[in-house]
C-alpha positions as CSV (number, residue, x, y, z in Angstrom):
1,X,181.5,99.0,-108.1
2,X,183.9,96.4,-109.3
3,X,182.9,93.3,-110.6
4,X,182.9,90.7,-107.4
5,X,182.7,93.5,-105.0
6,X,179.9,93.0,-102.4
7,X,177.5,96.1,-101.8
8,X,177.9,97.0,-98.0
9,X,174.7,96.4,-95.9
10,X,172.3,99.2,-94.9
11,X,171.7,100.1,-91.2
12,X,169.0,97.6,-91.5
13,X,170.7,94.8,-93.1
14,X,169.1,96.2,-96.6
15,X,171.2,97.1,-99.7
16,X,170.2,100.3,-101.4
17,X,168.8,99.7,-105.0
18,X,171.6,99.9,-107.7
19,X,171.3,102.8,-110.3
20,X,171.1,101.9,-114.0
21,X,174.0,99.9,-115.5
22,X,175.3,98.9,-112.1
23,X,176.2,102.1,-111.1
24,X,175.3,103.6,-107.4
25,X,172.1,105.7,-107.4
26,X,172.3,109.3,-107.0
27,X,170.2,109.2,-103.9
28,X,172.7,107.2,-102.4
29,X,174.4,108.7,-99.6
30,X,176.8,107.4,-96.8
31,X,175.0,106.4,-93.8
32,X,176.1,108.1,-90.4
33,X,178.0,105.6,-88.0
34,X,175.9,104.7,-84.8
35,X,177.1,106.3,-81.5
36,X,179.2,104.0,-79.4
37,X,179.4,104.8,-75.7
38,X,182.9,104.9,-74.4
39,X,183.9,102.1,-72.7
40,X,184.4,102.1,-69.1
41,X,188.2,101.8,-67.8
42,X,189.2,100.6,-64.3
43,X,190.9,103.4,-62.5
44,X,193.9,101.4,-62.3
45,X,194.3,101.3,-65.9
46,X,193.8,104.9,-66.5
47,X,196.6,107.0,-67.1
48,X,197.8,109.0,-64.0
49,X,197.1,112.6,-63.8
50,X,199.8,114.7,-61.7
51,X,197.7,116.8,-59.7
52,X,198.2,118.0,-56.0
53,X,196.5,115.8,-53.5
54,X,193.5,117.1,-51.9
55,X,193.6,117.9,-48.5
56,X,190.2,118.4,-46.8
57,X,189.5,121.9,-45.3
58,X,188.9,122.0,-41.4
59,X,185.1,122.8,-40.6
60,X,184.3,126.2,-39.2
61,X,182.8,125.9,-35.6
62,X,179.0,126.6,-35.5
63,X,177.2,129.7,-35.3
64,X,180.0,131.8,-36.9
65,X,179.9,133.7,-40.0
66,X,182.1,132.4,-42.7
67,X,185.3,135.2,-42.6
68,X,185.6,136.9,-46.1
69,X,189.2,136.7,-47.5
70,X,190.9,139.9,-46.3
71,X,188.5,140.8,-43.7
72,X,188.7,139.5,-40.0
73,X,186.0,138.3,-38.5
74,X,184.1,141.1,-36.6
75,X,183.6,140.7,-32.7
76,X,180.6,141.7,-31.4
77,X,180.4,143.2,-27.8
78,X,177.6,141.3,-25.3
79,X,174.6,143.4,-24.8
80,X,173.4,144.4,-21.1
81,X,170.5,142.1,-21.5
82,X,173.0,139.3,-21.9
83,X,175.2,140.0,-19.3
84,X,172.8,141.7,-16.7
85,X,169.9,139.4,-17.7
86,X,167.2,142.3,-17.3
87,X,168.6,145.6,-19.1
88,X,168.3,146.8,-22.7
89,X,171.0,149.2,-22.8
90,X,174.2,148.0,-24.8
91,X,177.6,149.0,-23.4
92,X,180.3,150.7,-25.3
93,X,182.4,148.2,-26.8
94,X,185.4,149.8,-26.5
95,X,185.4,149.7,-22.6
96,X,188.0,147.6,-20.7
97,X,187.1,144.5,-18.8
98,X,187.3,146.6,-15.5
99,X,185.4,149.5,-16.8
100,X,182.9,147.2,-17.9
101,X,182.4,145.7,-14.8
102,X,182.1,148.9,-12.8
103,X,179.3,150.2,-15.5
104,X,177.2,146.8,-15.1
105,X,177.3,147.6,-11.4
106,X,176.4,151.1,-11.8
107,X,173.3,150.0,-13.8
108,X,172.5,147.2,-11.5
109,X,172.5,150.1,-8.5
110,X,170.4,152.6,-10.6
111,X,167.6,150.4,-10.8
112,X,166.7,150.5,-6.7
113,X,167.7,154.2,-6.7
114,X,165.1,155.0,-9.0
115,X,162.4,152.9,-7.4
116,X,163.3,154.5,-4.0
117,X,163.1,157.9,-5.4
118,X,160.1,157.6,-7.7
119,X,157.9,155.7,-5.2
120,X,159.5,157.7,-2.1
121,X,158.8,161.0,-3.3
122,X,155.1,161.2,-4.0
123,X,154.4,158.9,-0.7
124,X,156.6,161.3,1.3
125,X,154.9,164.5,0.1
126,X,151.7,163.2,-0.6
127,X,151.4,161.6,2.6
128,X,152.1,164.7,4.5
129,X,149.6,166.7,2.5
130,X,147.1,164.0,3.1
131,X,147.8,163.8,6.7
132,X,147.7,167.7,7.3
133,X,144.5,168.3,5.2
134,X,142.4,165.1,5.5
135,X,143.4,162.2,8.0
136,X,146.3,161.1,10.2
137,X,146.3,158.0,8.2
138,X,148.8,160.2,5.5
139,X,151.5,160.2,8.1
140,X,151.9,156.5,7.9
141,X,152.1,156.9,3.9
142,X,154.9,159.5,5.0
143,X,157.1,157.2,7.1
144,X,156.7,154.3,4.3
145,X,157.8,156.9,1.5
146,X,160.6,158.3,3.9
147,X,161.9,154.7,4.2
148,X,161.7,154.4,0.5
149,X,163.7,157.6,0.1
150,X,166.3,156.4,2.6
151,X,166.7,153.3,0.8
152,X,166.9,155.3,-2.8
153,X,169.7,157.9,-1.3
154,X,171.6,154.8,-0.1
155,X,171.6,153.4,-3.6
156,X,172.5,156.8,-4.9
157,X,175.8,156.8,-2.6
158,X,176.6,153.7,-3.6
159,X,176.2,154.5,-7.2
160,X,178.4,157.8,-6.9
161,X,180.9,155.5,-4.9
162,X,181.3,153.1,-8.0
163,X,181.2,156.3,-10.6
164,X,184.1,157.8,-8.5
165,X,186.1,154.1,-9.2
166,X,185.2,154.2,-12.8
167,X,186.3,158.1,-13.3
168,X,189.7,156.8,-11.8
169,X,190.4,154.6,-14.7
170,X,188.7,157.0,-17.4
171,X,191.0,159.1,-19.4
172,X,188.5,162.0,-19.6
173,X,188.1,162.1,-15.6
174,X,191.7,163.2,-15.2
175,X,193.2,166.7,-16.0
176,X,194.0,167.0,-19.7
177,X,197.5,166.6,-20.8
178,X,196.9,169.9,-23.0
179,X,195.9,171.8,-19.8
180,X,199.1,174.1,-20.1
181,X,197.7,175.1,-23.7
182,X,196.0,178.4,-23.6
183,X,193.3,177.1,-26.0
184,X,192.5,174.1,-23.5
185,X,192.3,176.4,-20.7
186,X,189.9,178.9,-22.5
187,X,187.7,175.9,-23.6
188,X,187.7,174.7,-19.9
189,X,186.4,178.3,-18.7
190,X,184.0,178.5,-21.5
191,X,182.4,175.1,-20.3
192,X,182.2,176.3,-16.9
193,X,180.2,179.1,-17.6
194,X,177.8,177.0,-19.7
195,X,177.4,174.6,-17.0
196,X,176.5,177.7,-14.6
197,X,173.9,178.8,-17.2
198,X,172.5,175.1,-17.0
199,X,172.3,175.5,-13.3
200,X,170.1,178.6,-14.0
201,X,168.0,176.6,-16.1
202,X,167.5,173.7,-14.3
203,X,166.5,176.2,-11.2
204,X,164.2,178.1,-13.5
205,X,162.5,174.7,-14.8
206,X,161.9,173.9,-11.0
207,X,160.4,177.1,-10.1
208,X,158.1,176.6,-13.4
209,X,157.0,173.5,-12.4
210,X,156.1,174.7,-9.3
211,X,154.5,177.8,-10.3
212,X,152.3,175.8,-12.9
213,X,151.1,173.5,-10.1
214,X,149.0,176.0,-8.8
215,X,147.2,176.1,-12.1
216,X,147.1,172.5,-12.3
217,X,145.1,172.2,-9.0
218,X,148.1,170.2,-7.4
219,X,148.4,171.9,-4.2
220,X,144.8,171.0,-3.4
221,X,145.0,167.3,-4.1
222,X,147.1,165.0,-2.2
223,X,148.2,162.9,-5.3
224,X,148.8,165.8,-7.4
225,X,150.9,167.5,-4.7
226,X,152.9,164.5,-4.7
227,X,153.2,164.2,-8.4
228,X,154.2,167.6,-8.6
229,X,157.2,167.4,-6.1
230,X,158.5,164.0,-7.8
231,X,158.5,166.1,-11.1
232,X,160.1,169.2,-9.6
233,X,162.8,166.8,-8.2
234,X,164.1,166.0,-11.7
235,X,165.2,169.3,-12.7
236,X,166.4,170.4,-8.9
237,X,168.9,167.3,-9.1
238,X,170.0,168.3,-12.7
239,X,171.1,171.6,-11.2
240,X,172.6,170.1,-8.3
241,X,174.7,167.7,-10.8
242,X,175.5,170.6,-13.3
243,X,177.0,172.7,-10.1
244,X,179.2,169.7,-9.2
245,X,180.8,169.9,-12.7
246,X,182.2,173.1,-12.4
247,X,185.2,172.7,-10.2
248,X,186.0,169.8,-12.8
249,X,186.0,172.2,-15.4
250,X,188.0,174.8,-13.7
251,X,190.8,172.0,-13.2
252,X,190.7,171.2,-17.0
253,X,188.8,167.8,-16.7
254,X,186.8,166.9,-19.8
255,X,184.4,164.8,-18.3
256,X,182.4,167.8,-16.8
257,X,181.8,169.1,-20.3
258,X,180.5,165.5,-21.3
259,X,178.1,165.5,-18.3
260,X,176.9,169.2,-19.0
261,X,176.3,168.0,-22.5
262,X,174.0,165.1,-21.4
263,X,172.2,167.3,-19.0
264,X,171.4,169.9,-21.6
265,X,170.0,167.4,-24.0
266,X,167.5,166.6,-21.1
267,X,166.4,170.3,-21.0
268,X,166.4,170.2,-24.8
269,X,163.7,167.7,-24.8
270,X,161.7,169.4,-22.1
271,X,161.9,172.7,-24.0
272,X,160.6,171.1,-27.0
273,X,157.6,169.9,-25.1
274,X,156.8,173.0,-23.7
275,X,157.1,174.6,-27.2
276,X,154.8,172.1,-28.9
277,X,152.1,172.6,-26.0
278,X,152.2,176.4,-26.7
279,X,151.9,176.0,-30.2
280,X,149.1,173.8,-29.8
281,X,147.3,176.1,-27.3
282,X,148.3,179.2,-29.3
283,X,150.1,180.6,-26.3
284,X,152.8,183.3,-26.9
285,X,154.6,183.0,-23.6
286,X,155.5,179.3,-23.8
287,X,156.4,179.5,-27.5
288,X,158.7,182.3,-26.8
289,X,160.2,180.8,-23.9
290,X,160.5,177.1,-25.2
291,X,162.0,178.5,-28.3
292,X,164.6,180.6,-26.6
293,X,165.5,177.7,-24.5
294,X,166.0,175.2,-27.6
295,X,168.3,177.8,-29.1
296,X,170.3,178.2,-25.9
297,X,170.3,174.5,-25.0
298,X,171.6,173.3,-29.1
299,X,174.2,176.2,-28.8
300,X,175.6,175.0,-25.5
301,X,175.6,171.4,-26.5
302,X,177.6,172.3,-29.8
303,X,180.2,174.5,-27.7
304,X,180.5,171.8,-25.0
305,X,181.4,169.4,-27.6
306,X,184.1,171.4,-29.1
307,X,185.5,172.4,-25.6
308,X,185.7,168.7,-24.7
309,X,187.8,168.2,-27.8
310,X,190.0,171.2,-27.2
311,X,190.8,169.9,-23.5
312,X,191.8,166.8,-24.9
313,X,193.8,168.4,-27.2
314,X,192.0,166.7,-30.5
315,X,191.4,170.6,-31.6
316,X,193.4,173.8,-31.6
C-alpha cells in the first residue's frame, strides 16, 4: 500500500488488519461483490425483438378429440340404441343412408314379429292340447294364440317386403359380375348343394326335437307341448329359409351363400349343446351325432365363405 492511500472498507465497514510492516496480511482475500438484482426496464425502453406476431388458435368444438397431425379425426357410426332408442345392435358403418333406414325399419319390425311368434305358438298348440284333454277353456287360449300368430305373420310379411327393398340396393343381392366365369358358376352350384344339406339338417333337427319330446313328457302336458312346438318351429323355419336361397345361388347371387352361412352357425351352436350334453351324460349317440354335425357345419361355413368370394370375383 502506498503512503496516503486509504484501506478499502470491508463488507461491514471494517478494515482488515494490516500485516507486519504495513503490508497486507496473508489471510486477506478480496471480498466477493454482493448480488445486484437487474433493474426493471419499461417495455417501451426495451430493445425490439424481431419475432412473428402471435396468432391465437381457434378453439376446438367441445366433446371432440384433439386431432393428431397426419391422422384425420375418426368418425364413429351411431349405434342402434342411439337411433332407435331401445335396441343394442350396432349397424355396419359402411351402409348408405337409404340402407341404414331400411335396416332400422327391419329391426323395428322384427320385434313385434318375434313377440307374435314366441307367444302365439305356445298359446295355440298348448291351448288346443288343453282344450282337447282337459277343459274347453283351452280353446279360448288357442284363439288368442291364433290372433298373436296372425300378428306375427303380418309383421313377418312386412319384414320380408323391407328385406326385398334392401336387396335391391345391396350389391350381393344382384347377379355377380363374374357369373360368366366357370369358377363363379362352380362355386354357386357348390353353395346350392351345401344349402340343400342345410335344409336336411334343419328338418332332422325338427324331427329330433319332436322325437325327444316324448321322452321329456311334453306330449302329456299342455305347457310342455306348447313349448316343444315353439322350439321345433325354429329349425323348421331355418329349413324354409335355406330352401329359398337355392334359386338365388343357381342365378349366381352371392347373398344366398351369406344367408346359408348364417343359418349354419345356428345349427353349429345347437350341435355344440347336444355334444356337451352327451359328454356329461356319457351317451355315445349324442356325442357321435353332435360331433359329426359340428364337423359338417364348420366345413360348410368355410366353403360358403370361399364360394361367396368367388362369386364376387375376389378369388379365382
